[in-house]
Backbone of each chain as nested JSON, in Angstrom:
{
  "chains": [
    {"id": "A", "residues": [
      {"number": 1, "name": "MET", "atoms": {"N": [1.39, 26.698, 0.617], "CA": [2.753, 26.261, 0.953], "C": [3.075, 26.715, 2.363]}},
      {"number": 2, "name": "ASP", "atoms": {"N": [3.683, 25.813, 3.13], "CA": [4.066, 26.188, 4.496], "C": [5.082, 27.31, 4.448]}},
      {"number": 3, "name": "GLY", "atoms": {"N": [5.142, 28.061, 5.534], "CA": [6.148, 29.12, 5.61], "C": [7.538, 28.534, 5.669]}},
      {"number": 4, "name": "LEU", "atoms": {"N": [8.519, 29.386, 5.424], "CA": [9.905, 28.917, 5.462], "C": [10.556, 29.3, 6.769]}},
      {"number": 5, "name": "THR", "atoms": {"N": [11.464, 28.467, 7.227], "CA": [12.255, 28.827, 8.403], "C": [13.241, 29.91, 8.003]}},
      {"number": 6, "name": "PRO", "atoms": {"N": [13.793, 30.613, 8.995], "CA": [14.805, 31.636, 8.678], "C": [15.954, 31.07, 7.851]}},
      {"number": 7, "name": "ALA", "atoms": {"N": [16.374, 29.849, 8.176], "CA": [17.487, 29.257, 7.421], "C": [17.085, 29.017, 5.976]}},
      {"number": 8, "name": "GLU", "atoms": {"N": [15.871, 28.529, 5.797], "CA": [15.372, 28.284, 4.435], "C": [15.254, 29.589, 3.676]}},
      {"number": 9, "name": "ASN", "atoms": {"N": [14.79, 30.624, 4.381], "CA": [14.682, 31.941, 3.758], "C": [16.014, 32.451, 3.266]}},
      {"number": 10, "name": "ARG", "atoms": {"N": [17.039, 32.241, 4.091], "CA": [18.378, 32.708, 3.711], "C": [18.849, 31.963, 2.469]}},
      {"number": 11, "name": "GLU", "atoms": {"N": [18.596, 30.664, 2.455], "CA": [18.999, 29.856, 1.3], "C": [18.295, 30.366, 0.05]}},
      {"number": 12, "name": "LEU", "atoms": {"N": [17.009, 30.646, 0.188], "CA": [16.238, 31.155, -0.948], "C": [16.807, 32.484, -1.421]}},
      {"number": 13, "name": "GLU", "atoms": {"N": [17.079, 33.374, -0.463], "CA": [17.684, 34.683, -0.775], "C": [18.939, 34.518, -1.62]}},
      {"number": 14, "name": "THR", "atoms": {"N": [19.82, 33.632, -1.156], "CA": [21.076, 33.418, -1.87], "C": [20.807, 32.975, -3.3]}},
      {"number": 15, "name": "ARG", "atoms": {"N": [19.903, 31.987, -3.427], "CA": [19.583, 31.491, -4.756], "C": [19.036, 32.601, -5.647]}},
      {"number": 16, "name": "LEU", "atoms": {"N": [18.156, 33.416, -5.082], "CA": [17.532, 34.481, -5.872], "C": [18.55, 35.526, -6.295]}},
      {"number": 17, "name": "GLN", "atoms": {"N": [19.503, 35.81, -5.41], "CA": [20.534, 36.772, -5.789], "C": [21.348, 36.25, -6.962]}},
      {"number": 18, "name": "LYS", "atoms": {"N": [21.701, 34.97, -6.898], "CA": [22.462, 34.366, -8.007], "C": [21.676, 34.476, -9.296]}},
      {"number": 19, "name": "ARG", "atoms": {"N": [20.393, 34.19, -9.168], "CA": [19.498, 34.226, -10.323], "C": [19.424, 35.636, -10.897]}},
      {"number": 20, "name": "GLN", "atoms": {"N": [19.406, 36.632, -10.015], "CA": [19.329, 38.018, -10.472], "C": [20.553, 38.417, -11.26]}},
      {"number": 21, "name": "VAL", "atoms": {"N": [21.726, 37.974, -10.806], "CA": [22.955, 38.271, -11.531], "C": [22.886, 37.657, -12.923]}},
      {"number": 22, "name": "LYS", "atoms": {"N": [22.439, 36.405, -12.955], "CA": [22.313, 35.706, -14.23], "C": [21.363, 36.454, -15.164]}},
      {"number": 23, "name": "GLU", "atoms": {"N": [20.249, 36.898, -14.616], "CA": [19.256, 37.589, -15.429], "C": [19.787, 38.922, -15.933]}},
      {"number": 24, "name": "PHE", "atoms": {"N": [20.536, 39.626, -15.085], "CA": [21.116, 40.884, -15.538], "C": [22.041, 40.642, -16.713]}},
      {"number": 25, "name": "MET", "atoms": {"N": [22.862, 39.597, -16.624], "CA": [23.786, 39.294, -17.719], "C": [23.015, 38.971, -18.999]}},
      {"number": 26, "name": "ALA", "atoms": {"N": [21.879, 38.297, -18.847], "CA": [21.065, 37.954, -20.013], "C": [20.479, 39.221, -20.647]}},
      {"number": 27, "name": "VAL", "atoms": {"N": [19.992, 40.119, -19.798], "CA": [19.442, 41.388, -20.298], "C": [20.523, 42.158, -21.043]}},
      {"number": 28, "name": "PHE", "atoms": {"N": [21.705, 42.217, -20.431], "CA": [22.827, 42.926, -21.041], "C": [23.147, 42.316, -22.4]}},
      {"number": 29, "name": "GLY", "atoms": {"N": [23.226, 40.998, -22.439], "CA": [23.525, 40.307, -23.686], "C": [22.501, 40.604, -24.768]}},
      {"number": 30, "name": "ASN", "atoms": {"N": [21.233, 40.542, -24.407], "CA": [20.171, 40.829, -25.377], "C": [20.266, 42.256, -25.885]}},
      {"number": 31, "name": "LEU", "atoms": {"N": [20.621, 43.159, -24.981], "CA": [20.74, 44.564, -25.353], "C": [21.833, 44.752, -26.391]}},
      {"number": 32, "name": "VAL", "atoms": {"N": [22.973, 44.16, -26.147], "CA": [24.078, 44.278, -27.092], "C": [23.676, 43.697, -28.449]}},
      {"number": 33, "name": "ASP", "atoms": {"N": [23.119, 42.498, -28.415], "CA": [22.707, 41.856, -29.671], "C": [21.708, 42.711, -30.417]}},
      {"number": 34, "name": "ASN", "atoms": {"N": [20.686, 43.168, -29.686], "CA": [19.603, 43.912, -30.321], "C": [20.102, 45.228, -30.906]}},
      {"number": 35, "name": "CYS", "atoms": {"N": [20.869, 45.999, -30.127], "CA": [21.312, 47.314, -30.589], "C": [22.357, 47.186, -31.684]}},
      {"number": 36, "name": "PHE", "atoms": {"N": [23.184, 46.179, -31.59], "CA": [24.152, 45.958, -32.659], "C": [23.418, 45.613, -33.956]}},
      {"number": 37, "name": "GLN", "atoms": {"N": [22.506, 44.693, -33.838], "CA": [21.722, 44.246, -34.997], "C": [21.014, 45.425, -35.672]}},
      {"number": 38, "name": "SER", "atoms": {"N": [20.405, 46.282, -34.851], "CA": [19.605, 47.383, -35.398], "C": [20.448, 48.527, -35.926]}},
      {"number": 39, "name": "CYS", "atoms": {"N": [21.616, 48.753, -35.327], "CA": [22.343, 49.998, -35.588], "C": [23.606, 49.871, -36.439]}},
      {"number": 40, "name": "VAL", "atoms": {"N": [24.18, 48.692, -36.45], "CA": [25.503, 48.592, -37.064], "C": [25.422, 47.835, -38.378]}},
      {"number": 41, "name": "ASP", "atoms": {"N": [25.79, 48.531, -39.47], "CA": [25.691, 47.86, -40.762], "C": [26.743, 48.372, -41.74]}},
      {"number": 42, "name": "ASP", "atoms": {"N": [27.706, 49.151, -41.233], "CA": [28.688, 49.762, -42.114], "C": [30.068, 49.215, -41.801]}},
      {"number": 43, "name": "PHE", "atoms": {"N": [30.524, 48.307, -42.628], "CA": [31.804, 47.67, -42.352], "C": [32.927, 48.167, -43.25]}},
      {"number": 44, "name": "THR", "atoms": {"N": [32.828, 49.439, -43.644], "CA": [33.938, 50.05, -44.385], "C": [35.012, 50.513, -43.407]}},
      {"number": 45, "name": "SER", "atoms": {"N": [34.71, 50.428, -42.123], "CA": [35.676, 50.823, -41.105], "C": [35.557, 49.859, -39.934]}},
      {"number": 46, "name": "LYS", "atoms": {"N": [36.626, 49.78, -39.114], "CA": [36.511, 48.913, -37.951], "C": [36.097, 49.677, -36.702]}},
      {"number": 47, "name": "ALA", "atoms": {"N": [35.913, 50.985, -36.8], "CA": [35.416, 51.765, -35.669], "C": [33.958, 52.124, -35.914]}},
      {"number": 48, "name": "LEU", "atoms": {"N": [33.188, 52.181, -34.855], "CA": [31.8, 52.609, -34.985], "C": [31.749, 54.026, -35.527]}},
      {"number": 49, "name": "SER", "atoms": {"N": [30.898, 54.27, -36.515], "CA": [30.739, 55.622, -37.027], "C": [29.95, 56.444, -36.01]}},
      {"number": 50, "name": "GLY", "atoms": {"N": [29.949, 57.767, -36.228], "CA": [29.185, 58.648, -35.353], "C": [27.715, 58.288, -35.382]}},
      {"number": 51, "name": "ARG", "atoms": {"N": [27.23, 57.995, -36.567], "CA": [25.819, 57.623, -36.725], "C": [25.507, 56.356, -35.935]}},
      {"number": 52, "name": "GLU", "atoms": {"N": [26.387, 55.373, -36.072], "CA": [26.167, 54.098, -35.381], "C": [26.215, 54.281, -33.865]}},
      {"number": 53, "name": "SER", "atoms": {"N": [27.181, 55.083, -33.393], "CA": [27.289, 55.312, -31.945], "C": [26.058, 55.998, -31.403]}},
      {"number": 54, "name": "GLY", "atoms": {"N": [25.585, 56.999, -32.142], "CA": [24.38, 57.711, -31.715], "C": [23.208, 56.777, -31.642]}},
      {"number": 55, "name": "CYS", "atoms": {"N": [23.092, 55.944, -32.673], "CA": [21.993, 54.987, -32.733], "C": [22.055, 54.039, -31.534]}},
      {"number": 56, "name": "ILE", "atoms": {"N": [23.252, 53.536, -31.247], "CA": [23.415, 52.606, -30.126], "C": [23.009, 53.265, -28.818]}},
      {"number": 57, "name": "SER", "atoms": {"N": [23.452, 54.504, -28.634], "CA": [23.126, 55.212, -27.411], "C": [21.612, 55.386, -27.259]}},
      {"number": 58, "name": "ARG", "atoms": {"N": [20.956, 55.776, -28.345], "CA": [19.498, 55.937, -28.29], "C": [18.825, 54.588, -28.066]}},
      {"number": 59, "name": "CYS", "atoms": {"N": [19.391, 53.566, -28.671], "CA": [18.836, 52.219, -28.518], "C": [18.869, 51.782, -27.054]}},
      {"number": 60, "name": "VAL", "atoms": {"N": [19.989, 52.042, -26.382], "CA": [20.101, 51.654, -24.977], "C": [19.078, 52.396, -24.129]}},
      {"number": 61, "name": "THR", "atoms": {"N": [19.03, 53.714, -24.308], "CA": [18.087, 54.518, -23.523], "C": [16.659, 54.049, -23.759]}},
      {"number": 62, "name": "LYS", "atoms": {"N": [16.319, 53.843, -25.015], "CA": [14.959, 53.432, -25.333], "C": [14.657, 52.038, -24.785]}},
      {"number": 63, "name": "SER", "atoms": {"N": [15.653, 51.155, -24.871], "CA": [15.44, 49.796, -24.367], "C": [15.187, 49.8, -22.869]}},
      {"number": 64, "name": "MET", "atoms": {"N": [15.893, 50.664, -22.136], "CA": [15.676, 50.737, -20.697], "C": [14.284, 51.29, -20.396]}},
      {"number": 65, "name": "ALA", "atoms": {"N": [13.861, 52.283, -21.175], "CA": [12.522, 52.836, -20.979], "C": [11.467, 51.762, -21.258]}},
      {"number": 66, "name": "THR", "atoms": {"N": [11.72, 50.969, -22.286], "CA": [10.801, 49.885, -22.635], "C": [10.713, 48.873, -21.512]}},
      {"number": 67, "name": "GLN", "atoms": {"N": [11.875, 48.487, -20.954], "CA": [11.899, 47.517, -19.866], "C": [11.098, 48.022, -18.671]}},
      {"number": 68, "name": "THR", "atoms": {"N": [11.277, 49.307, -18.369], "CA": [10.565, 49.886, -17.235], "C": [9.06, 49.808, -17.457]}},
      {"number": 69, "name": "ARG", "atoms": {"N": [8.644, 50.267, -18.631], "CA": [7.211, 50.284, -18.914], "C": [6.616, 48.875, -18.901]}},
      {"number": 70, "name": "LEU", "atoms": {"N": [7.3, 47.97, -19.576], "CA": [6.807, 46.595, -19.626], "C": [6.868, 45.942, -18.252]}},
      {"number": 71, "name": "GLY", "atoms": {"N": [7.854, 46.322, -17.459], "CA": [7.939, 45.78, -16.111], "C": [6.71, 46.144, -15.3]}},
      {"number": 72, "name": "GLU", "atoms": {"N": [6.282, 47.402, -15.437], "CA": [5.082, 47.849, -14.718], "C": [3.847, 47.094, -15.192]}},
      {"number": 73, "name": "ARG", "atoms": {"N": [3.699, 47.002, -16.512], "CA": [2.524, 46.313, -17.064], "C": [2.537, 44.856, -16.627]}},
      {"number": 74, "name": "PHE", "atoms": {"N": [3.695, 44.228, -16.688], "CA": [3.804, 42.826, -16.342], "C": [3.364, 42.583, -14.907]}},
      {"number": 75, "name": "ALA", "atoms": {"N": [3.845, 43.433, -14.0], "CA": [3.487, 43.264, -12.594], "C": [1.97, 43.343, -12.409]}},
      {"number": 76, "name": "GLU", "atoms": {"N": [1.344, 44.321, -13.078], "CA": [-0.116, 44.469, -12.966], "C": [-0.827, 43.234, -13.525]}},
      {"number": 77, "name": "LEU", "atoms": {"N": [-0.409, 42.837, -14.716], "CA": [-1.09, 41.735, -15.392], "C": [-0.871, 40.421, -14.647]}},
      {"number": 78, "name": "ASN", "atoms": {"N": [0.322, 40.225, -14.146], "CA": [0.617, 39.0, -13.425], "C": [-0.207, 38.908, -12.145]}},
      {"number": 79, "name": "ALA", "atoms": {"N": [-0.309, 40.047, -11.463], "CA": [-1.104, 40.075, -10.233], "C": [-2.569, 39.763, -10.55]}},
      {"number": 80, "name": "ALA", "atoms": {"N": [-3.064, 40.355, -11.625], "CA": [-4.457, 40.113, -12.018], "C": [-4.669, 38.647, -12.377]}},
      {"number": 81, "name": "MET", "atoms": {"N": [-3.718, 38.079, -13.104], "CA": [-3.844, 36.683, -13.519], "C": [-3.816, 35.753, -12.304]}},
      {"number": 82, "name": "SER", "atoms": {"N": [-2.921, 36.018, -11.367], "CA": [-2.843, 35.193, -10.156], "C": [-4.13, 35.278, -9.36]}},
      {"number": 83, "name": "ALA", "atoms": {"N": [-4.661, 36.494, -9.246], "CA": [-5.9, 36.673, -8.485], "C": [-7.034, 35.914, -9.16]}},
      {"number": 84, "name": "GLU", "atoms": {"N": [-7.073, 35.997, -10.478], "CA": [-8.151, 35.336, -11.205], "C": [-8.059, 33.828, -11.06]}},
      {"number": 85, "name": "MET", "atoms": {"N": [-6.826, 33.3, -11.08], "CA": [-6.664, 31.858, -10.953], "C": [-6.994, 31.394, -9.538]}},
      {"number": 86, "name": "ALA", "atoms": {"N": [-6.704, 32.241, -8.572], "CA": [-7.005, 31.871, -7.188], "C": [-8.504, 31.799, -6.943]}},
      {"number": 87, "name": "ASN", "atoms": {"N": [-9.256, 32.585, -7.734], "CA": [-10.697, 32.634, -7.512], "C": [-11.474, 31.584, -8.286]}},
      {"number": 88, "name": "ARG", "atoms": {"N": [-10.742, 30.825, -9.093], "CA": [-11.471, 29.847, -9.907], "C": [-12.046, 28.723, -9.056]}}
    ]},
    {"id": "B", "residues": [
      {"number": 1, "name": "MET", "atoms": {"N": [4.963, 4.294, 6.887], "CA": [3.834, 4.888, 7.579], "C": [2.555, 4.587, 6.794]}},
      {"number": 2, "name": "PHE", "atoms": {"N": [1.875, 3.588, 7.2], "CA": [0.706, 3.194, 6.432], "C": [-0.435, 4.184, 6.611]}},
      {"number": 3, "name": "GLY", "atoms": {"N": [-1.134, 4.388, 5.567], "CA": [-2.362, 5.183, 5.684], "C": [-2.139, 6.682, 5.643]}},
      {"number": 4, "name": "LEU", "atoms": {"N": [-0.858, 7.108, 5.647], "CA": [-0.663, 8.561, 5.609], "C": [-0.617, 9.033, 4.17]}},
      {"number": 5, "name": "GLY", "atoms": {"N": [-0.873, 10.285, 3.976], "CA": [-0.801, 10.861, 2.632], "C": [0.643, 11.174, 2.282]}},
      {"number": 6, "name": "ARG", "atoms": {"N": [0.842, 12.145, 1.41], "CA": [2.19, 12.512, 0.959], "C": [3.018, 13.014, 2.11]}},
      {"number": 7, "name": "ALA", "atoms": {"N": [4.307, 12.658, 2.094], "CA": [5.202, 13.153, 3.132], "C": [5.37, 14.66, 2.966]}},
      {"number": 8, "name": "LYS", "atoms": {"N": [5.704, 15.327, 4.054], "CA": [5.924, 16.776, 3.986], "C": [7.122, 17.047, 3.093]}},
      {"number": 9, "name": "PRO", "atoms": {"N": [7.056, 18.112, 2.328], "CA": [8.197, 18.429, 1.466], "C": [9.427, 18.788, 2.302]}},
      {"number": 10, "name": "THR", "atoms": {"N": [10.584, 18.384, 1.799], "CA": [11.831, 18.726, 2.49], "C": [12.141, 20.194, 2.243]}},
      {"number": 11, "name": "SER", "atoms": {"N": [13.127, 20.689, 3.0], "CA": [13.603, 22.057, 2.81], "C": [13.965, 22.297, 1.356]}},
      {"number": 12, "name": "ALA", "atoms": {"N": [14.775, 21.394, 0.843], "CA": [15.266, 21.562, -0.523], "C": [14.109, 21.633, -1.505]}},
      {"number": 13, "name": "GLU", "atoms": {"N": [13.104, 20.783, -1.282], "CA": [11.956, 20.768, -2.194], "C": [11.169, 22.057, -2.114]}},
      {"number": 14, "name": "LYS", "atoms": {"N": [10.981, 22.553, -0.895], "CA": [10.214, 23.795, -0.734], "C": [10.908, 24.944, -1.451]}},
      {"number": 15, "name": "ILE", "atoms": {"N": [12.228, 25.029, -1.216], "CA": [12.999, 26.116, -1.815], "C": [12.999, 25.988, -3.326]}},
      {"number": 16, "name": "ALA", "atoms": {"N": [13.195, 24.764, -3.809], "CA": [13.219, 24.543, -5.255], "C": [11.882, 24.907, -5.879]}},
      {"number": 17, "name": "ALA", "atoms": {"N": [10.807, 24.605, -5.188], "CA": [9.482, 24.904, -5.735], "C": [9.29, 26.405, -5.901]}},
      {"number": 18, "name": "ILE", "atoms": {"N": [9.685, 27.167, -4.879], "CA": [9.546, 28.625, -4.963], "C": [10.436, 29.17, -6.074]}},
      {"number": 19, "name": "GLU", "atoms": {"N": [11.671, 28.676, -6.103], "CA": [12.608, 29.158, -7.105], "C": [12.091, 28.878, -8.51]}},
      {"number": 20, "name": "ASN", "atoms": {"N": [11.536, 27.701, -8.677], "CA": [11.001, 27.311, -9.97], "C": [9.856, 28.201, -10.421]}},
      {"number": 21, "name": "GLU", "atoms": {"N": [8.98, 28.493, -9.472], "CA": [7.834, 29.335, -9.798], "C": [8.315, 30.706, -10.261]}},
      {"number": 22, "name": "LEU", "atoms": {"N": [9.319, 31.243, -9.548], "CA": [9.859, 32.547, -9.925], "C": [10.537, 32.473, -11.28]}},
      {"number": 23, "name": "LYS", "atoms": {"N": [11.165, 31.336, -11.547], "CA": [11.843, 31.152, -12.832], "C": [10.829, 31.215, -13.969]}},
      {"number": 24, "name": "VAL", "atoms": {"N": [9.713, 30.538, -13.783], "CA": [8.671, 30.532, -14.807], "C": [8.179, 31.95, -15.084]}},
      {"number": 25, "name": "VAL", "atoms": {"N": [7.947, 32.697, -14.009], "CA": [7.474, 34.072, -14.15], "C": [8.522, 34.938, -14.837]}},
      {"number": 26, "name": "ALA", "atoms": {"N": [9.783, 34.775, -14.442], "CA": [10.854, 35.574, -15.032], "C": [11.0, 35.279, -16.522]}},
      {"number": 27, "name": "GLU", "atoms": {"N": [10.843, 34.022, -16.897], "CA": [10.96, 33.661, -18.304], "C": [9.841, 34.283, -19.117]}},
      {"number": 28, "name": "MET", "atoms": {"N": [8.643, 34.268, -18.542], "CA": [7.507, 34.872, -19.239], "C": [7.764, 36.368, -19.426]}},
      {"number": 29, "name": "HIS", "atoms": {"N": [8.282, 37.001, -18.41], "CA": [8.62, 38.417, -18.445], "C": [9.606, 38.688, -19.575]}},
      {"number": 30, "name": "SER", "atoms": {"N": [10.651, 37.874, -19.632], "CA": [11.678, 38.076, -20.635], "C": [11.145, 37.869, -22.054]}},
      {"number": 31, "name": "ARG", "atoms": {"N": [10.318, 36.865, -22.231], "CA": [9.748, 36.612, -23.559], "C": [8.825, 37.74, -23.958]}},
      {"number": 32, "name": "MET", "atoms": {"N": [8.07, 38.248, -23.019], "CA": [7.158, 39.339, -23.318], "C": [7.935, 40.565, -23.786]}},
      {"number": 33, "name": "ILE", "atoms": {"N": [9.043, 40.849, -23.099], "CA": [9.848, 42.008, -23.49], "C": [10.372, 41.828, -24.913]}},
      {"number": 34, "name": "LYS", "atoms": {"N": [10.886, 40.644, -25.212], "CA": [11.427, 40.395, -26.552], "C": [10.368, 40.607, -27.612]}},
      {"number": 35, "name": "VAL", "atoms": {"N": [9.242, 39.966, -27.404], "CA": [8.191, 39.973, -28.414], "C": [7.582, 41.361, -28.597]}},
      {"number": 36, "name": "CYS", "atoms": {"N": [7.32, 42.058, -27.48], "CA": [6.687, 43.372, -27.601], "C": [7.676, 44.419, -28.121]}},
      {"number": 37, "name": "THR", "atoms": {"N": [8.948, 44.279, -27.791], "CA": [9.945, 45.174, -28.375], "C": [9.954, 44.996, -29.88]}},
      {"number": 38, "name": "SER", "atoms": {"N": [9.948, 43.75, -30.309], "CA": [10.013, 43.49, -31.737], "C": [8.767, 43.992, -32.454]}},
      {"number": 39, "name": "LYS", "atoms": {"N": [7.626, 43.942, -31.794], "CA": [6.38, 44.372, -32.462], "C": [6.117, 45.866, -32.368]}},
      {"number": 40, "name": "CYS", "atoms": {"N": [6.691, 46.515, -31.394], "CA": [6.291, 47.9, -31.132], "C": [7.379, 48.947, -31.337]}},
      {"number": 41, "name": "ILE", "atoms": {"N": [8.629, 48.542, -31.252], "CA": [9.695, 49.534, -31.262], "C": [10.339, 49.607, -32.631]}},
      {"number": 42, "name": "ASP", "atoms": {"N": [10.361, 50.806, -33.165], "CA": [10.974, 51.067, -34.466], "C": [12.482, 50.866, -34.383]}},
      {"number": 43, "name": "LYS", "atoms": {"N": [12.998, 49.982, -35.227], "CA": [14.416, 49.649, -35.128], "C": [15.372, 50.738, -35.61]}},
      {"number": 44, "name": "ALA", "atoms": {"N": [14.824, 51.844, -36.117], "CA": [15.714, 52.896, -36.591], "C": [16.303, 53.686, -35.43]}},
      {"number": 45, "name": "TYR", "atoms": {"N": [15.7, 53.579, -34.256], "CA": [16.187, 54.277, -33.07], "C": [16.559, 55.725, -33.355]}},
      {"number": 46, "name": "ARG", "atoms": {"N": [15.588, 56.451, -33.871], "CA": [15.81, 57.861, -34.16], "C": [15.81, 58.715, -32.903]}},
      {"number": 47, "name": "GLU", "atoms": {"N": [15.106, 58.284, -31.871], "CA": [15.12, 59.027, -30.6], "C": [15.418, 58.07, -29.461]}},
      {"number": 48, "name": "GLY", "atoms": {"N": [15.854, 58.667, -28.354], "CA": [16.169, 57.852, -27.186], "C": [14.983, 57.597, -26.29]}},
      {"number": 49, "name": "GLU", "atoms": {"N": [13.867, 58.268, -26.564], "CA": [12.716, 58.081, -25.678], "C": [11.621, 57.323, -26.397]}},
      {"number": 50, "name": "LEU", "atoms": {"N": [10.776, 56.703, -25.613], "CA": [9.578, 56.084, -26.178], "C": [8.635, 57.185, -26.622]}},
      {"number": 51, "name": "ASN", "atoms": {"N": [8.165, 57.117, -27.871], "CA": [7.147, 58.092, -28.229], "C": [5.795, 57.555, -27.784]}},
      {"number": 52, "name": "LYS", "atoms": {"N": [4.772, 58.396, -27.899], "CA": [3.471, 58.03, -27.339], "C": [2.927, 56.742, -27.975]}},
      {"number": 53, "name": "GLY", "atoms": {"N": [3.058, 56.673, -29.3], "CA": [2.552, 55.493, -30.006], "C": [3.206, 54.213, -29.534]}},
      {"number": 54, "name": "GLU", "atoms": {"N": [4.525, 54.268, -29.361], "CA": [5.253, 53.087, -28.89], "C": [4.801, 52.7, -27.488]}},
      {"number": 55, "name": "GLY", "atoms": {"N": [4.624, 53.694, -26.642], "CA": [4.198, 53.433, -25.271], "C": [2.866, 52.719, -25.224]}},
      {"number": 56, "name": "VAL", "atoms": {"N": [1.925, 53.256, -25.986], "CA": [0.584, 52.654, -26.014], "C": [0.644, 51.247, -26.594]}},
      {"number": 57, "name": "CYS", "atoms": {"N": [1.461, 51.108, -27.637], "CA": [1.611, 49.785, -28.253], "C": [2.136, 48.777, -27.224]}},
      {"number": 58, "name": "LEU", "atoms": {"N": [3.12, 49.184, -26.439], "CA": [3.679, 48.282, -25.42], "C": [2.618, 47.88, -24.4]}},
      {"number": 59, "name": "ASP", "atoms": {"N": [1.811, 48.863, -23.972], "CA": [0.752, 48.558, -23.001], "C": [-0.199, 47.513, -23.573]}},
      {"number": 60, "name": "ARG", "atoms": {"N": [-0.601, 47.727, -24.807], "CA": [-1.577, 46.81, -25.408], "C": [-0.954, 45.466, -25.711]}},
      {"number": 61, "name": "CYS", "atoms": {"N": [0.299, 45.498, -26.134], "CA": [0.994, 44.254, -26.453], "C": [1.093, 43.37, -25.211]}},
      {"number": 62, "name": "SER", "atoms": {"N": [1.449, 43.968, -24.067], "CA": [1.6, 43.155, -22.864], "C": [0.256, 42.56, -22.438]}},
      {"number": 63, "name": "ALA", "atoms": {"N": [-0.815, 43.346, -22.548], "CA": [-2.133, 42.822, -22.196], "C": [-2.508, 41.659, -23.116]}},
      {"number": 64, "name": "LYS", "atoms": {"N": [-2.259, 41.824, -24.403], "CA": [-2.591, 40.764, -25.362], "C": [-1.732, 39.536, -25.138]}},
      {"number": 65, "name": "PHE", "atoms": {"N": [-0.487, 39.772, -24.76], "CA": [0.418, 38.66, -24.513], "C": [-0.125, 37.771, -23.404]}},
      {"number": 66, "name": "PHE", "atoms": {"N": [-0.568, 38.413, -22.326], "CA": [-1.12, 37.647, -21.216], "C": [-2.379, 36.907, -21.621]}},
      {"number": 67, "name": "GLU", "atoms": {"N": [-3.219, 37.573, -22.377], "CA": [-4.469, 36.932, -22.787], "C": [-4.17, 35.739, -23.693]}},
      {"number": 68, "name": "ALA", "atoms": {"N": [-3.22, 35.929, -24.609], "CA": [-2.853, 34.833, -25.504], "C": [-2.3, 33.662, -24.698]}},
      {"number": 69, "name": "HIS", "atoms": {"N": [-1.462, 33.989, -23.694], "CA": [-0.885, 32.958, -22.84], "C": [-1.989, 32.118, -22.203]}},
      {"number": 70, "name": "GLN", "atoms": {"N": [-2.996, 32.785, -21.662], "CA": [-4.058, 32.053, -20.987], "C": [-4.915, 31.255, -21.95]}},
      {"number": 71, "name": "THR", "atoms": {"N": [-5.244, 31.888, -23.07], "CA": [-6.062, 31.194, -24.07], "C": [-5.366, 29.93, -24.55]}},
      {"number": 72, "name": "ILE", "atoms": {"N": [-4.077, 30.071, -24.863], "CA": [-3.32, 28.936, -25.364], "C": [-3.216, 27.851, -24.302]}},
      {"number": 73, "name": "SER", "atoms": {"N": [-2.986, 28.288, -23.07], "CA": [-2.871, 27.334, -21.988], "C": [-4.16, 26.522, -21.838]}},
      {"number": 74, "name": "GLU", "atoms": {"N": [-5.294, 27.212, -21.886], "CA": [-6.574, 26.516, -21.746], "C": [-6.835, 25.576, -22.911]}},
      {"number": 75, "name": "GLN", "atoms": {"N": [-6.576, 26.069, -24.113], "CA": [-6.835, 25.232, -25.27], "C": [-5.937, 24.008, -25.282]}},
      {"number": 76, "name": "LEU", "atoms": {"N": [-4.68, 24.232, -24.9], "CA": [-3.725, 23.136, -24.855], "C": [-4.192, 22.056, -23.895]}},
      {"number": 77, "name": "GLN", "atoms": {"N": [-4.716, 22.485, -22.755], "CA": [-5.194, 21.506, -21.783], "C": [-6.383, 20.735, -22.319]}},
      {"number": 78, "name": "LYS", "atoms": {"N": [-7.3, 21.464, -22.959], "CA": [-8.49, 20.812, -23.518], "C": [-8.097, 19.812, -24.585]}},
      {"number": 79, "name": "GLU", "atoms": {"N": [-7.342, 20.301, -25.55], "CA": [-6.996, 19.433, -26.675], "C": [-6.052, 18.331, -26.25]}},
      {"number": 80, "name": "GLY", "atoms": {"N": [-5.174, 18.666, -25.324], "CA": [-4.248, 17.669, -24.814], "C": [-4.993, 16.558, -24.11]}},
      {"number": 81, "name": "ALA", "atoms": {"N": [-5.976, 16.94, -23.321], "CA": [-6.77, 15.945, -22.609], "C": [-7.524, 15.064, -23.597]}},
      {"number": 82, "name": "ALA", "atoms": {"N": [-8.078, 15.697, -24.618], "CA": [-8.815, 14.935, -25.628], "C": [-7.913, 13.942, -26.321]}},
      {"number": 83, "name": "ARG", "atoms": {"N": [-6.645, 14.335, -26.52], "CA": [-5.735, 13.417, -27.19], "C": [-5.02, 12.5, -26.222]}},
      {"number": 84, "name": "GLY", "atoms": {"N": [-5.31, 12.661, -24.95], "CA": [-4.7, 11.742, -23.993], "C": [-3.376, 12.2, -23.425]}},
      {"number": 85, "name": "PHE", "atoms": {"N": [-3.02, 13.471, -23.606], "CA": [-1.786, 13.944, -22.96], "C": [-2.116, 14.412, -21.574]}},
      {"number": 86, "name": "GLY", "atoms": {"N": [-1.199, 14.197, -20.681], "CA": [-1.37, 14.785, -19.356], "C": [-0.724, 16.139, -19.371]}},
      {"number": 87, "name": "GLY", "atoms": {"N": [-0.155, 16.525, -18.31], "CA": [0.586, 17.786, -18.315], "C": [0.193, 18.658, -17.145]}},
      {"number": 88, "name": "PRO", "atoms": {"N": [1.114, 19.452, -16.673], "CA": [0.848, 20.321, -15.532], "C": [-0.053, 21.453, -15.959]}},
      {"number": 89, "name": "SER", "atoms": {"N": [-0.831, 21.947, -15.037], "CA": [-1.654, 23.115, -15.356], "C": [-0.744, 24.32, -15.321]}},
      {"number": 90, "name": "MET", "atoms": {"N": [-1.0, 25.268, -16.23], "CA": [-0.081, 26.414, -16.297], "C": [-0.666, 27.558, -15.502]}}
    ]}
  ]
}
């Protein structure tokens, strides 16, 4: 692919930033869904119990650790896959 | 313009192509996280940290995910071609 002009680069930057915001919102949404699903099951009250809150907090921390680890693996694997496809 | 090949891509096309490629990669990333979380992480959330077993499981899950992606992609192309489907290479 030909290189991009500075103007094209700026346009790309803008688009990517928008995309990043969208992706963050998606991650946030998945986190809420996932942690709620896993941790909340007691509807005898309308407030989160201590147990549920603790679970949610641990769920968030663990989910972020998971994202970090998988992010690293993904970058390695993606780079390897791209290199392998380029050499075919 | 007779005899010339494909016209040069416009600015918009170039940018869209790059954006699209990144989109594909980002989607794969997101699916991998969903699937490996579901396969490796205990939903009881007893601790806030990844334990060793979970960590190793995530590493192996991501490697297998990529391998499965490639295997499926290749098989799909083979079988698709045999059945007469076209399709972009993945």
